[in-house]
Every structure is written in C-alpha cells, then in structure tokens.
C-alpha positions as CSV (number, residue, x, y, z in Angstrom):
1,M,0.0,0.0,0.0
2,S,1.4,3.5,-1.0
3,R,2.1,6.1,1.6
4,T,-0.5,8.6,2.4
5,E,-0.4,12.0,4.2
6,N,-1.8,10.6,7.6
7,D,-0.8,7.0,7.3
8,T,0.1,5.0,10.4
9,W,1.9,1.6,11.2
10,D,3.0,-0.8,13.8
11,L,6.1,-3.0,13.6
12,A,4.6,-5.6,11.2
13,S,3.3,-3.2,8.6
14,S,4.5,-0.4,6.2
15,V,7.5,1.7,7.4
16,G,7.3,-0.3,10.7
17,A,8.1,-3.6,9.0
18,T,11.4,-2.0,7.8
19,A,12.4,-1.4,11.3
20,T,11.8,-4.9,12.2
21,A,13.7,-6.0,9.1
22,V,16.7,-3.9,10.2
23,A,16.6,-5.5,13.7
24,A,16.4,-8.9,12.1
25,S,19.7,-8.0,10.2
26,R,21.3,-7.0,13.5
27,A,20.1,-10.1,15.1
28,T,21.8,-12.4,12.4
29,A,24.9,-10.3,12.5
30,S,24.9,-11.0,16.3
31,Q,24.8,-14.8,15.8
32,G,27.6,-17.3,16.3
33,P,31.0,-17.3,17.7
34,D,32.4,-14.9,15.1
35,A,29.5,-12.5,15.5
36,L,30.2,-9.0,14.0
37,L,27.7,-7.3,16.4
38,N,26.5,-7.8,20.0
39,D,22.8,-6.9,20.2
40,P,21.2,-9.4,22.5
41,W,17.8,-7.8,22.3
42,A,17.3,-7.8,18.5
43,D,16.5,-11.5,18.2
44,P,13.8,-11.6,20.9
45,L,12.3,-8.3,19.6
46,V,11.9,-9.6,16.1
47,R,10.4,-12.9,17.3
48,A,7.9,-11.0,19.4
49,V,6.9,-8.9,16.4
50,G,6.2,-12.3,14.8
51,I,6.7,-11.8,11.0
52,D,7.4,-15.2,9.7
53,T,9.9,-14.3,7.0
54,F,12.2,-12.6,9.6
55,I,11.8,-15.4,12.0
56,K,12.8,-17.8,9.1
57,L,15.9,-15.4,8.5
58,L,16.9,-15.6,12.1
59,D,16.8,-19.5,12.0
60,G,18.8,-19.8,8.9
61,E,16.0,-21.1,6.7
62,L,16.4,-18.3,4.1
63,Q,19.5,-18.1,2.0
64,R,20.4,-16.6,-1.2
65,A,24.0,-17.7,-1.5
66,D,24.2,-16.6,-5.3
67,D,23.1,-13.0,-4.6
68,P,26.0,-10.7,-4.0
69,L,23.9,-8.3,-2.0
70,L,21.5,-10.6,-0.1
71,N,23.7,-13.5,0.9
72,R,24.4,-13.9,4.6
73,Q,27.7,-12.5,4.7
74,A,26.8,-9.6,2.7
75,M,23.9,-8.6,4.8
76,N,25.9,-9.0,7.9
77,E,28.6,-6.8,6.8
78,Q,26.2,-4.1,5.5
79,I,24.3,-3.9,8.9
80,T,27.6,-4.0,10.8
81,V,29.0,-0.9,9.0
82,R,25.6,0.9,9.5
83,T,25.1,-0.1,13.3
84,R,28.8,0.5,14.2
85,F,28.7,4.0,12.5
86,F,25.8,5.1,14.7
87,D,27.0,3.3,17.9
88,D,30.5,5.0,17.5
89,F,28.8,8.4,16.9
90,F,26.9,8.3,20.3
91,I,29.9,6.9,22.2
92,Q,32.2,9.6,20.9
93,A,29.6,12.4,21.3
94,T,28.6,11.5,24.9
95,G,32.3,10.7,25.7
96,S,33.0,14.2,24.9
97,G,30.6,15.6,27.3
98,I,27.2,15.7,25.5
99,G,24.7,14.6,28.1
100,Q,21.5,14.1,26.1
101,A,20.8,12.1,22.9
102,V,17.8,11.9,20.6
103,I,17.1,8.9,18.5
104,L,14.5,9.8,15.9
105,A,12.2,7.2,14.4
106,S,13.7,4.8,17.0
107,G,11.9,1.6,16.0
108,L,13.5,-1.4,17.5
109,D,16.8,0.5,18.1
110,T,18.2,-0.9,21.4
111,R,21.1,1.6,22.0
112,A,19.6,2.8,25.1
113,Y,20.1,-0.6,26.6
114,R,23.3,-1.9,25.1
115,L,25.7,1.1,24.6
116,P,28.1,2.2,27.5
117,W,26.5,5.6,28.1
118,P,28.3,7.8,30.7
119,A,26.6,8.1,34.0
120,G,23.6,10.6,33.9
121,T,23.1,10.5,30.1
122,V,19.5,11.0,29.0
123,V,18.4,9.1,25.9
124,Y,15.2,10.2,24.2
125,E,13.4,7.8,21.8
126,I,10.8,9.3,19.4
127,D,8.4,7.1,17.4
128,Q,4.8,6.2,16.8
129,P,3.0,5.4,20.0
130,Q,2.3,1.7,19.2
131,V,5.9,1.2,18.3
132,I,7.3,2.8,21.6
133,E,4.7,0.9,23.6
134,F,5.5,-2.5,22.0
135,K,9.2,-2.2,22.4
136,T,9.1,-0.9,25.9
137,R,6.7,-3.6,27.1
138,T,8.6,-6.5,25.3
139,L,12.0,-5.4,26.7
140,A,10.5,-5.1,30.2
141,G,9.2,-8.5,29.9
142,L,12.7,-9.8,28.9
143,G,14.3,-8.2,32.1
144,A,16.2,-5.7,30.0
145,E,17.3,-2.5,31.9
146,P,18.2,0.7,30.1
147,A,21.9,1.6,30.6
148,A,21.0,5.2,30.4
149,R,18.1,7.5,31.6
150,R,15.7,6.4,28.9
151,R,12.8,8.7,28.2
152,T,10.2,7.9,25.4
153,V,8.3,10.4,23.3
154,A,5.4,8.6,21.6
155,I,4.5,10.8,18.8
156,D,4.4,10.8,15.0
157,L,7.2,12.9,13.5
158,R,4.7,14.8,11.4
159,D,3.1,16.1,14.5
160,D,4.5,18.6,17.0
161,W,7.2,16.4,18.3
162,P,9.5,19.2,19.5
163,A,6.9,20.2,21.9
164,A,6.4,16.6,23.1
165,L,10.2,16.3,23.4
166,R,10.4,19.4,25.6
167,A,7.6,18.1,27.7
168,A,9.6,14.8,28.2
169,G,12.3,17.0,29.9
170,F,14.6,17.8,26.9
171,D,16.8,20.8,27.5
172,A,17.3,22.8,24.4
173,G,20.0,24.8,26.1
174,R,22.4,21.8,26.2
175,P,24.3,20.2,23.3
176,T,22.5,17.2,22.0
177,A,23.5,14.2,19.9
178,W,20.9,13.5,17.3
179,S,20.5,10.4,15.0
180,A,18.2,10.0,12.0
181,E,19.1,6.4,11.0
182,G,17.2,5.0,8.1
183,L,14.8,7.8,8.1
184,L,15.3,10.3,5.5
185,V,14.3,8.3,2.5
186,Y,10.9,7.8,4.1
187,L,10.3,11.5,4.4
188,P,8.8,13.7,1.6
189,P,11.5,16.5,0.6
190,E,9.6,19.2,2.5
191,A,9.3,17.0,5.6
192,Q,13.1,16.3,5.6
193,D,13.8,20.1,5.5
194,R,11.3,20.6,8.3
195,L,12.9,17.9,10.3
196,F,16.4,19.6,10.2
197,D,14.8,22.9,10.8
198,N,13.3,21.6,14.1
199,I,16.5,19.8,15.1
200,A,18.5,23.2,14.4
201,A,15.9,25.1,16.5
202,L,16.4,22.7,19.4
203,S,20.2,22.4,19.2
204,A,22.8,24.3,21.3
205,P,26.3,25.0,19.8
206,G,28.3,21.8,19.9
207,S,25.2,19.7,19.1
208,R,25.9,16.8,16.5
209,I,23.7,14.9,14.0
210,A,24.3,11.6,12.4
211,T,22.5,10.2,9.4
212,E,23.0,8.6,6.1
213,H,24.5,10.6,3.2
214,M,22.3,10.2,0.1
215,D,21.8,12.2,-3.0
216,L,18.3,10.9,-4.1
217,R,18.4,13.2,-7.1
218,N,20.8,11.0,-8.8
219,I,19.7,7.4,-8.2
220,P,17.7,5.7,-10.9
221,S,14.1,6.2,-10.6
222,D,13.4,2.3,-10.5
223,W,16.2,1.8,-7.8
224,A,13.6,1.0,-5.0
225,Q,11.7,-1.4,-7.4
226,K,14.7,-3.3,-8.3
227,L,15.7,-3.7,-4.6
228,T,12.2,-4.8,-3.8
229,E,12.3,-7.5,-6.5
230,R,15.5,-8.8,-5.2
231,S,14.6,-9.0,-1.6
232,R,11.4,-10.9,-2.5
233,R,13.6,-13.6,-3.5
234,L,14.2,-13.9,0.3
235,G,10.4,-14.0,1.0
236,S,10.1,-10.2,2.0
237,T,6.8,-8.7,1.4
238,I,7.9,-5.2,1.9
239,N,7.6,-3.0,-1.2
240,L,10.1,-0.4,-0.8
241,A,9.1,1.4,-4.0
242,E,5.7,2.2,-2.2
243,L,7.5,3.5,0.9
244,F,10.5,5.6,-0.3
245,Y,10.2,9.2,-1.4
246,T,12.6,9.7,-4.2
247,G,13.3,12.5,-6.6
248,D,14.4,16.1,-6.2
249,R,15.2,17.2,-2.7
250,N,17.9,19.0,-0.8
251,S,20.9,16.8,0.4
252,A,21.4,16.8,4.0
253,A,24.9,17.9,3.6
254,E,24.1,20.9,1.6
255,Y,21.1,21.8,3.8
256,L,23.0,21.6,7.1
257,G,26.1,23.1,5.7
258,A,24.3,26.2,4.6
259,R,22.8,26.7,8.2
260,G,26.0,26.7,10.2
261,W,26.7,22.9,10.6
262,R,30.2,21.6,10.0
263,V,29.6,18.5,7.8
264,D,31.8,15.4,7.4
265,I,31.0,12.7,5.1
266,Q,32.3,9.1,5.2
267,T,31.6,7.3,1.8
268,T,30.1,3.8,1.9
269,E,33.2,2.3,0.4
270,R,35.5,3.9,3.0
271,A,33.2,2.8,5.8
272,Y,33.3,-0.8,4.6
273,A,37.1,-0.5,4.3
274,E,37.6,0.7,7.8
275,H,36.1,-2.6,8.9
276,G,38.0,-4.7,6.7
277,F,35.1,-5.4,4.5
278,Q,34.7,-4.9,0.6
279,L,31.7,-3.1,-0.7
280,P,29.7,-5.7,-2.8
281,D,30.0,-5.1,-6.6
282,D,26.4,-4.4,-7.2
283,D,24.5,-1.4,-8.4
284,L,22.0,-1.6,-5.6
285,A,24.7,-1.8,-2.9
286,S,24.4,1.9,-2.1
287,F,22.3,5.0,-2.5
288,G,24.1,6.3,-5.7
289,D,27.6,7.5,-6.1
290,A,29.4,9.1,-3.1
291,S,26.6,7.8,-0.7
292,G,27.7,7.0,2.8
293,Y,27.3,8.4,6.4
294,L,27.2,12.0,7.5
295,T,27.9,13.6,10.7
296,A,27.5,17.4,11.4
297,T,28.4,19.5,14.3
298,L,26.8,22.9,15.1
299,A,29.4,25.6,15.6
C-alpha cells in the first residue's frame, strides 16, 4: 500500500516492518562465535513482532548464496557498518561531554539498553505510540534494563514532536547528539527540510547529528523497485517502492552546511574498508555515487 499523508503503522506493517527488518539483520549479525555485532535484544524483539519471513531469516532457513547483495555474509557486513557508525557516533559524542541524545524514529533500536552511556546521560526515543509501547513492554518482559536514563516520546514525527520532546524533559540549552538512522528516505522532501529545521531550533552550539548521506536526485528512478524485486527472493513482502520518497530534494549535507553545521561525510566504500570489508560489486549496494554516512556539528 502506497504512503498517504496521515498513514500509520505498527512493527509488522508499512514503514514499521522495515524497522523490524533492520532489527532482524542486527540479530543475524549477532549470531555465532564470530559475530560481527553484539545486540542481545534484537532477536527476541523480532520474534515478538512475529513476521514469519524474519523469523525464518533468524533461524537460517532463508538463504540466497548466489546473490552478491543478499547473501548472509553481505547482509551481515552491511548492517555491521551501519550499526557501528551510529554506535560510535553516540559513544564519541557522549564521551566528549554531550549529556543528552535523541534517537528519531527509534523503531527497534536498542542503543539505550546496550551502549556504554556515561552516568547521567539521558536518551530520548521518538516514534509512533504503538511502536514505543511494544518495544518498551517487550524489553521489560525480557528483563532488559536501560543503560541510560531512557525517556520515550510517543508521537508521529509529522506532529509537533519538538513540543512533546520538551515536555519529556529535553533541555534545548544543552548540546545534543541526534540520530536519524534509516529515516530520510521515508520523508517527503519538504518534511526532511522541516525535520532539520526543528533539530536546528532545538540544538545548542556543539550539538551533533548523524544520518545517512544520500543524493536521491541521482539514483535511478527504479532503484527501489529493483531492490524490492531482489528482496522478494528472500521472502520479503515489503514494497520499498511504495514506501520511499525519491526525486528532487535538498541533500542533508548541503542543507545543514548552509545553516552553520560543520559537515563530514564518510563514503560507503570507506566505511566498509575501515571494518575490513569490501563493498559488494552491485548497482544496488548503495544510494548512488558518493553515498555513505554523515555527521555534522553545530558551531
């Protein structure tokens, strides 16, 4: 089903199912004696959502060894690069003295529970109410305890989330570490600009942002459709072509740079190399030329 202006979802449908897919990837990368990640909560969260395809993926029942992008090793390496980037971002930001973090569209993100947060760090998670409720309840049932002062903000990012964030105790006078992981492509162009405007309005000097670097103006128009067709070979029912917003928009780097943020971009190829991996030789391995990961600091 295509996106609509006021659409909503849980973790088994629409955009929510993509959050479960990402958690399933973290779970498989955390398996075995040579695990690339250590996310003990991803597996039980995915099983609690109950999507059969992802449970089969966890159990090793879905394999595409012949696909350079969707074989088990390639998938594990991709999610490892992505997860470590955002993990390291928060570890470095809070290690430098930033005492509050905001995870936008937090989905099944478990960083509030598994990262080594400095004492007193406050981590805010923002997502749809049913997503927040499900994850909080499920992790509590598993006996998981946050490693930081976790505060949830149950609201759609299309609503007045800055007011809700402030009401949860957020202090705009203090530097903040913000993450927008796997989010921008699901926002219309004007909503992406509005998101960054809101972040800027809430950010004290020294605040930092981490997100993916993509130039959606230059990727083929059928990119999402081709990736959807490939992923269906693994049994996925997610239609990314109906969920992504492609086409002309401001790049995050240009938009933030023009508004006083100091931007640094790590290309996907360089990010892979830093972990000893090689980027798959596949047209769908990244969001176009020079894609990668972006960090920005407000002067």
